[in-house]
N, C-alpha and C positions, 0 to 999 in steps of 0.2 A: 234294853236300856237306851236312853237317848238324852242328849243335852237339850232337846227341844228343837233341834235343827236337823234337817236331812238333805242329802244329795238327791236331786230329782232328775238331773240330766247331765250327760257327759258328751263332749264333742272333740273333734280333732281334725286336723288336715292330714295329708300324707306326711310321712317322715322322709326327708330327702337330703341330698348334698347340695342341691341348688333349686330352691323353691321358685325362683324367677318372679317373685312379687314381694311387696313390702311387708314388714312386720304388722302394720295396721291391717292390711288385707288378710293376712294369715289369721290374725286375732279375730277379725270379723267373721271369717269363714268358720272357725272353730266354735265361736259363740253361737252362731246361727245353727250349727249342727247340734250343739248341746241343748239349745232351746227347743229345737224340733224333737229331740229325744224326750224332753220334759213335757211336751205338749203345750209350750208357751210361746209367746212372741216377744219381739224386741220391746214392744210397748209395755210389757209386764215388768221389765227390768228397772229397778231403781237403786241398784248398788253395784259397785265395781271394786274388785280387789286384785292387785297384782304385786309386783316386786319392784324394789328401787332400781334394779338393773334392767328392767324391761323397758325397751325404747318406745313403746307405743304411748302416745300422748292421749290422755283420757278424753279431751275435748274432740280430738280427731276421731277417736273410736266411737264416741256417742253420735257424732255426725254420720259416720259410716253406717252405723246400725239403725239410726232413726229413733233412738231412745228419747222420749220426750222430757223425762225428769230423772235426775239422779239425787238421791237423798243421802247416799253414803259412798265415800271413796277413800280407799286407804292402800298403803303399800307396805310390804314386808321386807326387812333387810336380811342380811346374812348370807346371801348367795344360796347355794344348794342346801346348806344346812337349815335354811328357812323355808324350804319348799312347801311344807305342810302348814306353815303359819297362815297361809291364805284361808284355810278352812276355819282356823280359830277366829280370824277377823270376821269372816262371813257369818259364822255362828253367832258371834257377839252382836253383829248388826241385826240379824233377823230376830233373835231371841229378845233383844232389848226393845224391839219395835222401831229402831232407827231406819230400817228398810224392810221391804217385804220379800223381794227376790233379788239375790245378789249373785253376780257372775264373777268367779275367779278365773283368771286367764294367764297364760304365758305364751308369748310369741317370740321366736328367736331365729336368727340366721347365723348359727354358730359355725357354719362351714363356708357358705358362699360370701358372707359379708365380712366377717372377721373370725379367723380361726380361734375357737374358744380355748384350745389348749396351747396357743402360741405364747411366746414371751410377753409378759406384762411389765411395762415400765411403771411400777407402782408409785402412787402419789399424784398421778395426773387426775384431774377432775373426772375424766371419762373412764378411768380404770374401774373395771367391775370387780377386781379382786384385791383392791389396794389395802384393805385392813386399816389399821391406824398407825401406831408407832412401829409395828413389826417390820414394815417394808424397809426402813432405813438400815436394818441389820441384815436383811436378806439380799436386796438388790446389789450392793457393792460386791457381793461374793458370787454373783451369777445365779442365785436362787430366784428365778424370775418366771417360772412356769408353775401352774397348778400341780403338775406331777412332782416337780422338785420340792415344792412346799410340803406336800404330803409325804414325800419319801423320807424326810427326817423323822417324822413320827413313826412311819412304817418300819424303818430300820431299828429304831428303839424297840418297837413291838416285837420284831423278829428276835432280837437279842433276849428280851424278857420271856418270850413264850416258846422259843425254839422253832417257830414257824419258818418255813423255807419258801422259796419261789414255787417249788412243786406243790406245796400246800395251797398257795394262792391259785395255782393252775387248776387244781381239782375243783375249786369253786367255779372258775371260769368255764370249765368243760360242762358243768351242769347248767350254767346260764346259757351257754351257746346251744345246748340241747333243747332247752325251752324255746330259744329264739328260732331254731331251725324248723319248728312246727308252728310258728306264729307268723301268719301272712303279712302282718304289719311291720315285722322286725327287719332291720337292716341286714341281719345275717340269716334271714329266712332260707331254709334249705342248705345251710352251711354249718353243720356241727363240726367240732374239732376234737382232737385227742389231746391228752396231756403232753405227748411229744410235740404236737403242733404248738401248744402254748410255750413250751420250753425253747422251741426254735425261733419264736418271735423275738425281735431285737430289743435290747435294753432301751428304756426311756430314762430311767433313773436307777442305775445299778447300785445295790443288789436287790432292790425292792419291787420295782415296777417295770414290767415289760410292756410292749405294745398292746398285747392282748389283755392286759390288766387295766386298760384305759377305756373310759366311756366313749361313746361316739360324739363326733362333732356334727350336729344335726340342724337342718332347717325344718321349721314346722311350728304348729301352735296347738295348744290344748286348752279346754275350757270346762268348767264345772258350774252347775247351777245349784244354788242352795236356798232353801226356804224353811219356814216354820213347819213343824210336824203336822199341824192341823191342815195346812194347805197341801203339804206333801201327801197326805192320806188320799187325796183325790187324783194323784198321778199314778202312772202305770207300775213303776217299780222303785219306790223310794228306798234309799239306803241311809239308815240312821247314823248320825255322828254320835257314838256312845261316849266318847271322851276326846278331848283335844287339849294339847298342852304345848307350851313353848318355854324353853329354859336356856338362859345364857349365863354361864358361871364366870366368876371373877378370873381375870387374866386370859380368857379365851379370846382368840382373834377370829376373823372371818375365815381365812383359809391358811394363812401362815400362823398356825396355832402352836407356837413353840414356847409358851410361857407357863403352862400348867405344871403342877408338881411332878407328874409322871406322864411323859409323852406317850407311853404305851397304853394309857387308859383314856377313853373318851368320856370325860367327866360330864359333859352336857348330856350325853345319852344316858348316863347313870341317873342324873336328875330327872330327865324326861321319863324314864321308866318308872321312877317312884311316883310321879304324878299320874301317869296313864293307868298304872295298875293299882292305884288306890280308888279306882272308879267302881270296883266291884267285879270287874272282869280280870281273870287271872291269865298268866302265860299259857296255862294248859288249855284255856278256852280258845286260843288263837288257832284258827284252822289254816290260815295262809298269811304270809308276811311279805311285805314289800319294803325292802331296806335299801336305802340310798347307797349306790355302788359306783360312784364316780371313779374310784380306783379300788381294786380288789382288796387291798389290806384294810380299808375302812369298813368293808363288809364284815370281815372277821372280828375287827375291834368292836363293832356295834353288836354283833351276836353276843359277845361277852358282856358288854356294858348294859345291854337290855335285859340280861339275866337268863338267856336261853341256854347258856352253858357257863361253866366256871372260867375264871381268868386262865388264859393259856390253853384252853381246851377246844377252841373253835376249830382248829385244824383237824382234831379227831372227830368232832361233831360233823364236819363236812365229809370227811373220809368215810364215815359210817353211812352216808347217803341220806342224811336228814333233810337236806334241801330239795331233794327230788320229789316227784309227784306222789310217791308212796312213803315218804319220810315223815318224821314227826313235825317238821316245819317246812312245808313247801314254800319256797322263797323265790321272789322275782320271777313269777311264772310266765311273764311276757318276754323273758330274756334279760330283764333289767336294763339299766342305762348302758351297760357294756354290750348287750346283745341286741336290744330293740332300738334304742335311740336315746338322745339326751334332750329332754324338754324341761330342763331345770328340776327334774324329779317329779313333775306333775303327771307324767305318763304312768308313773307307778300308782298314783291315785286312780287313774282311769282303769288300770288293770284290776285293782282291788274291787272297784265297783262292778266290773264285768264278772269277776269271780263270785261275788255275792249275789249277783243276778242269775248266775248259771249260764253266762254267755261268753266265757273266756275260751280262747283256742286250746289252752292246756288246762281244762277245767278240773278243779279239785272237787271230788265228790262231797256233796253235802256241806259245802263251805258256808258257814253262818257268821263267822267273826273274822275280821281282817285287821291286821296292824299295818299301818304305813308310817315308816319312821325315816327321818332325815337328820340324824345327828342331834340337832337341838329342837326340832319340832316334830310332832307326830300326832296321829289320830288312831282311835279304835273305831271301826265301822261294823255295824251289824246289818244283815241283809234281809230282803223280803222272801228269799227262797227262789227256786228255779222258775224262770219265766221263759216264754218263747222268744227267740231272737227277734 
């Protein structure tokens, strides 16, 4: 299946804690890497898609790349929950004919420039996590970090499901096992035990420990998307079988404390309804990449996406289902917790590698991948194994 659009190239810089160069340079490097992977040049690009919180100015990026003409430019809101929305935008552009070759990119210096997990004084024009009205109720009470915002939902989830910090730790141990065998991962060569997880300090007690948090990473990632007819002439196209974006009433960007039940990710429920109405079922998914900025939301999404019943994610994980021989190998790059945080776009890169047969932790015969980020997601189908 396909929407009429395919991913034909992926690119990246190194993931680091101090890139030593600007976001514009990082973005240009990742895009050129992706174009090389696709067998295309900067002159072929006529569309750009990124995020409202990305600091790279399009005009500066075009100048850096030498792209002669841009017919489509758009940005996706919602922070990490919108990370897969760039594929929906790019798909719409190429299928409608508004552009021929669209590059989606994310460049970030989330460690060396501004610590991504640090306190955010919400309401400032430059705040990347401000939300809307919610900040006025959070900030006066000291709830000013992403971990603190998410902890309120996580504690409610723990109360409703019976999940404990140990249950979160079992997921992290699996993610770190994947990261330990992924040369690109921050935690390459450094697996952990459940005891290690439990010994890590609290960030937001009793829900989030240090090892439950994604990395603060410098780097950039890029994806090249074009129509299927053009993609057919590239080396290893990965079809976008379905793409969706859902934002439900009373949801906020990160301080999402207004929905009827804080233990349920309603946006992911709506997302799953749209994605799995495409003709692809959950049982067809060979590998999943699920946004894991903090461990509790990984469990909450497993339930909201329908891979297990409400309250059952802890048992699903304890049974080994996220592992390489499980029913749903998940975040096989180590995830945002184990590999790095590039706004969730590095999960898309890993899905493409899996479908091409090029992943460090390759899942045998992977043909269909889900990439989900709370409110946005895609189903991808691959070309089969190709040489590295």
